[in-house]
C-alpha positions in Angstrom: -19.6 104.2 154.3 -16.7 101.7 154.6 -16.7 98.4 152.9 -14.5 95.9 154.8 -14.8 92.9 152.5 -13.8 93.5 148.9 -14.0 90.8 146.3 -10.5 90.1 145.1 -9.2 87.7 142.5 -5.7 86.7 141.5 -5.2 85.7 137.9 -2.3 83.6 136.8 -1.5 81.6 133.7 0.5 78.4 134.0 3.1 77.8 131.3 4.0 74.3 132.6 6.5 71.9 131.3 4.6 70.0 128.6 4.2 66.3 128.8 2.8 66.3 125.3 0.9 63.1 124.6 -2.4 62.9 123.0 -4.9 60.6 124.6 -7.1 59.4 122.0 -10.1 61.5 122.9 -12.7 61.1 120.2 -13.1 64.9 120.2 -9.3 65.5 120.0 -8.1 62.7 117.8 -9.9 60.3 115.4 -8.0 56.9 115.5 -8.6 53.8 113.5 -6.9 50.6 114.4 -7.0 47.0 113.1 -7.0 45.6 116.6 -10.2 44.0 117.8 -10.0 45.4 121.3 -8.1 48.5 122.4 -8.1 50.8 125.5 -5.7 53.6 126.3 -5.6 54.8 129.8 -3.7 57.7 131.5 -2.9 56.9 135.1 -2.2 60.5 136.4 -5.4 61.9 135.0 -7.4 58.7 135.6 -8.9 59.0 132.2 -9.6 56.6 129.4 -8.3 58.3 126.4 -9.5 56.0 123.7 -11.4 52.7 123.5 -12.6 50.2 121.0 -14.7 47.3 122.1 -13.3 47.8 125.6 -16.1 45.8 127.2 -16.3 43.1 124.6 -15.3 39.7 126.0 -11.9 38.4 124.9 -9.4 35.7 125.8 -6.4 37.1 127.9 -4.0 34.3 126.9 -0.7 34.9 128.8 -1.9 38.4 129.9 -3.7 36.4 132.7 -0.3 35.9 134.2 -0.4 39.5 135.5 -3.0 38.4 138.0 -0.9 35.5 139.0 2.0 37.9 139.6 -0.3 40.2 141.5 -1.3 37.5 144.0 2.3 36.5 144.5 3.3 40.2 145.0 0.5 40.5 147.6 1.7 37.5 149.6 5.2 39.0 149.6 3.9 42.4 150.7 2.1 40.8 153.6 5.3 38.8 154.6 3.6 35.5 153.9 6.2 34.8 151.2 9.8 35.9 150.6 11.8 35.9 147.4 14.1 33.2 148.9 11.2 30.8 149.7 11.0 27.8 147.4 8.2 25.8 145.8 8.4 22.2 144.4 8.0 21.6 140.7 5.2 19.1 140.2 4.7 16.7 137.4 1.8 18.8 136.1 3.9 21.9 136.1 6.9 20.1 134.5 4.7 18.8 131.6 3.1 22.2 130.8 3.5 23.1 127.1 3.7 26.5 125.5 6.3 29.0 126.7 8.4 27.5 129.5 11.1 28.4 132.0 12.4 24.8 131.7 12.1 24.0 135.4 13.3 20.5 136.5 10.9 18.0 137.8 10.9 17.7 141.6 13.3 20.6 142.0 12.8 23.4 144.5 12.8 26.8 142.9 12.9 30.2 144.6 10.0 32.6 144.4 12.3 35.1 142.7 13.2 32.7 139.9 9.6 31.7 139.5 8.5 35.3 139.2 11.2 36.0 136.7 10.3 32.9 134.8 6.6 33.9 134.9 7.2 37.6 133.9 10.2 37.6 131.6 9.9 34.2 129.9 6.1 33.8 130.3 6.7 30.4 131.7 3.6 28.3 132.0 5.5 25.9 134.2 6.5 28.7 136.5 2.9 29.9 136.7 1.6 26.4 137.7 4.3 26.0 140.4 3.4 29.4 141.9 -0.3 28.5 141.8 0.2 25.1 143.4 2.6 26.5 146.0 0.2 29.1 147.1 -3.2 27.3 146.9 -2.4 23.6 146.7 -3.6 23.1 143.2 -4.3 25.3 140.2 -8.0 25.0 140.4 -8.0 26.5 143.9 -5.6 29.2 142.7 -8.0 30.1 139.9 -10.7 30.6 142.5 -8.3 32.9 144.3 -7.7 34.8 141.1 -11.4 35.3 140.7 -11.8 36.5 144.3 -9.1 39.2 143.6 -10.8 40.1 140.3 -14.1 40.6 142.1 -12.5 42.8 144.8 -10.8 44.9 142.1 -14.0 45.4 140.2 -13.1 43.3 137.2 -16.7 42.6 136.6 -16.3 40.9 133.2 -13.4 38.6 134.0 -13.3 34.9 134.8 -10.1 33.0 135.3 -9.8 29.3 134.9 -6.1 28.8 135.4 -2.8 30.6 136.3 -1.4 30.7 132.8 -4.1 31.9 130.5 -4.1 28.5 128.8 -7.1 28.1 126.5 -10.4 27.3 128.3 -14.0 27.8 127.2 -14.9 29.8 130.3 -11.8 31.9 130.4 -12.6 35.5 129.6 -11.8 39.1 130.3 -12.0 42.6 128.7 -9.5 45.2 127.9 -11.1 47.5 130.4 -10.7 44.9 133.2 -7.0 44.4 132.3 -6.5 48.2 132.7 -8.0 47.9 136.2 -5.6 45.1 137.0 -2.6 47.0 135.6 -3.5 50.1 137.6 -3.6 48.1 140.8 -0.3 46.2 140.2 1.5 49.5 139.4 0.1 51.4 142.4 0.2 48.6 145.0 3.7 47.2 144.3 6.0 49.9 142.9 9.2 48.0 143.8 8.1 44.5 142.7 6.6 46.0 139.5 10.1 46.6 138.3 10.4 42.9 137.5 8.3 43.6 134.4 11.1 45.6 132.8 13.7 42.9 133.1 14.8 42.0 129.5 16.7 38.8 130.1 16.4 35.9 132.4 18.6 32.8 132.4 17.5 29.6 134.1 18.9 26.1 133.9 21.5 27.6 131.5 18.8 28.6 129.1 18.8 32.3 128.3 15.5 33.8 127.2 14.4 37.4 126.4 11.3 39.2 127.5 8.6 38.9 125.0 7.4 42.5 125.4 8.6 44.3 122.2 8.1 47.7 123.7 11.0 47.2 126.2 13.4 47.4 123.2 11.7 50.0 121.1 10.1 52.7 123.3 11.6 55.1 125.8 10.1 54.7 129.2 8.5 51.3 128.5 8.5 49.1 131.6 5.8 46.5 131.3 3.8 44.4 131.2 2.8 41.3 129.3 2.2 39.8 125.8 -0.4 37.1 125.1 -1.2 34.9 122.2 -3.5 31.9 121.4 -5.0 30.9 118.1 -8.4 31.9 119.4 -7.4 35.3 120.9 -4.9 36.5 118.4 -1.9 38.6 119.5 -2.4 40.9 122.5 -0.3 43.1 124.8 -0.6 45.1 128.0 2.0 47.8 127.4 2.8 50.6 129.9 5.1 53.6 129.3 6.2 56.2 131.9 7.6 59.5 130.8 8.0 62.8 132.6 5.9 61.7 135.6 3.1 60.5 133.2 2.2 56.9 132.8 0.0 55.6 130.0 -1.1 52.0 129.6 -2.5 50.4 126.4 -4.3 47.1 126.2 -4.5 45.8 122.6 -5.7 42.5 121.4 -6.9 40.5 118.4 -4.1 41.2 116.0 -3.0 38.5 113.5 0.8 38.6 114.0 3.6 39.6 116.3 4.8 42.1 113.8 1.4 43.9 113.7 1.1 43.8 117.5 4.5 45.5 117.8 3.7 48.1 115.1 0.2 48.9 116.3 1.1 49.2 120.0 4.1 51.5 119.2 2.0 53.6 116.8 -0.7 54.2 119.4 1.9 55.2 122.1 3.6 57.5 119.7 0.2 59.2 119.0 -0.6 59.6 122.7 2.7 61.1 123.7 2.9 63.4 120.6 -0.6 64.7 120.5 -1.7 65.2 124.1 -0.5 67.0 127.2 -0.9 66.2 130.9 -2.2 69.4 132.6 -0.8 68.8 136.1 -1.5 71.5 138.7 -1.1 71.9 142.4 0.7 68.6 143.0 3.2 70.0 145.4 0.7 72.1 147.4 2.7 75.2 147.0 1.3 78.5 148.1 -0.8 80.0 145.3 -1.6 83.4 146.9 -1.4 85.2 150.3 -4.7 86.7 151.5 -5.1 89.5 154.0 -6.5 88.5 157.4 -9.0 90.5 159.4 -8.4 90.6 163.2 -5.9 87.8 163.2 -2.6 87.3 165.0 -1.0 87.2 161.5 -1.7 89.8 158.8 -1.7 87.3 155.9 -2.7 83.6 155.3 -1.3 81.3 152.7 -3.8 79.8 150.3 -3.4 76.5 148.4 -5.5 74.2 146.2 -7.5 71.5 148.1 -6.0 68.7 146.0 -3.9 68.1 142.9 -5.5 68.5 139.5 -4.7 66.3 136.5 -6.4 66.4 133.2 -5.5 65.4 129.6 -5.7 68.2 127.1 -4.4 69.0 123.7 -1.1 71.0 123.4 -3.1 74.0 122.2 -5.4 73.8 125.2 -2.5 73.4 127.5 -0.8 76.6 126.4 -4.0 78.6 126.7 -5.3 77.3 130.0 -5.9 80.0 132.6 -6.3 79.7 136.4 -8.0 82.3 138.5 -8.1 82.2 142.3 -11.1 84.0 143.8 -11.7 84.8 147.5 -13.2 87.5 149.8 -10.4 89.7 151.1 -9.7 90.1 154.0 -10.5 86.7 155.5 -11.8 87.0 159.1 -9.9 85.1 161.8 -9.9 82.6 163.3 -8.9 80.5 160.3 -8.2 76.7 160.5 -5.9 74.9 158.2 -8.0 73.3 155.5 -10.9 75.8 155.7 -12.4 76.5 152.3 -12.0 80.2 151.7 -12.5 80.6 147.9 -12.4 78.9 144.6 -10.0 78.2 141.8 -11.5 78.6 138.3 -9.6 76.6 135.7 -10.5 77.7 132.2 -9.6 75.3 129.4 -10.4 76.7 125.9 -13.7 75.3 124.5 -14.6 73.6 127.8 -16.8 74.6 130.8 -14.9 76.3 133.7 -13.7 73.8 136.2 -14.0 74.9 139.9 -11.7 73.6 142.6 -11.7 74.7 146.3 -9.1 77.2 147.6 -8.2 76.4 151.2 -6.1 77.8 154.0 -2.6 76.3 154.4 -2.3 77.3 158.0 -4.0 78.1 161.2 -4.5 81.8 162.1 -5.7 82.7 165.6 -7.8 85.7 166.6 -6.2 88.7 168.1 -6.6 89.3 171.7 -9.7 91.3 172.7 -7.7 94.4 173.3 -5.9 94.2 169.9 -9.2 93.6 168.1 -10.7 96.8 169.6 -7.5 98.7 168.7 -7.6 97.4 165.1 -11.3 98.2 164.7 -10.8 101.7 166.0 -7.8 102.2 163.7 -9.8 101.0 160.8 -12.7 103.3 161.6 -10.3 106.3 161.9 -7.8 105.6 159.1 -9.3 102.9 156.9 -6.5 100.4 157.5 -7.9 96.9 157.4 -4.9 95.2 159.0 -3.0 96.2 162.1 0.6 95.8 161.0 
């Protein structure tokens, strides 16, 4: 008795280039921090690596300006604004206290300069000019900020102004600020580069970016610091290394020095102690399976989608991947057909199963050739007609 379909499996172990960083999984790393609110997020794996009071209400201070920047970026993307357009500096904007770009009253300032003033110098005057230029007044712009927040799913955020200036009703959470950061990074990859500018000079006044990570950490490219007496010192920091981006929101520290030290310490832990297990991103052929009664003798098989997960370095090195399918696969086969599974075995965890699919279309043989192949199989045991 002949058995046409034999269960085949192909075992291969990936020794990938480590992106060792250790997300702060409670089961991988036990972290203590003096910050009141912290969340650490890995963008590629879409995983929260560590959190402390991530859903507790907090004041964003100048970190609210990231939403102001997002709305301006969105107008530029939709061709409703350009970098060369100008907005008028009102008396309200000119009188704003706190950090400033030192805009001149009644002057017309380009969107590009206003964005640099907002992002690099954290200029409250620049934020108000942008708000008034887009919505007419800052109160209307705050409503626009809240509309965007709702669409993004920032369920625990309420904006009252474009600057993060203290207000009783102003609130957000570190988790919501991660949502905002993820959106601004993904939606505006070119405009996002403004966040890594270290110096901006306006009106002959040179100011440095207040984000300390830009000067101390390899791969740091954003985003925003914040401070008020009520909120303490906070930071949205993002670092990109070896195709892996990690963002940390930290808040409630009592000095600039502690904010710098703690944010850098947490990033160091992440990138030292964890690895990004990144598989199948280029959709390369994993295996070639035999085809039964097809116009081609083999079909290329690939993973249905990329796979990204944060693991420890030890888990990374011992992870095994096994592709399982019934061989041969009967024609016709359409590109994207699920023909098997990929079993990903990470030590100490349940086996993860992903679909194995065809990377190409394979047509049936002609009726004559099918009969010929079947007869040949019955006579000689060959599965495939070469």
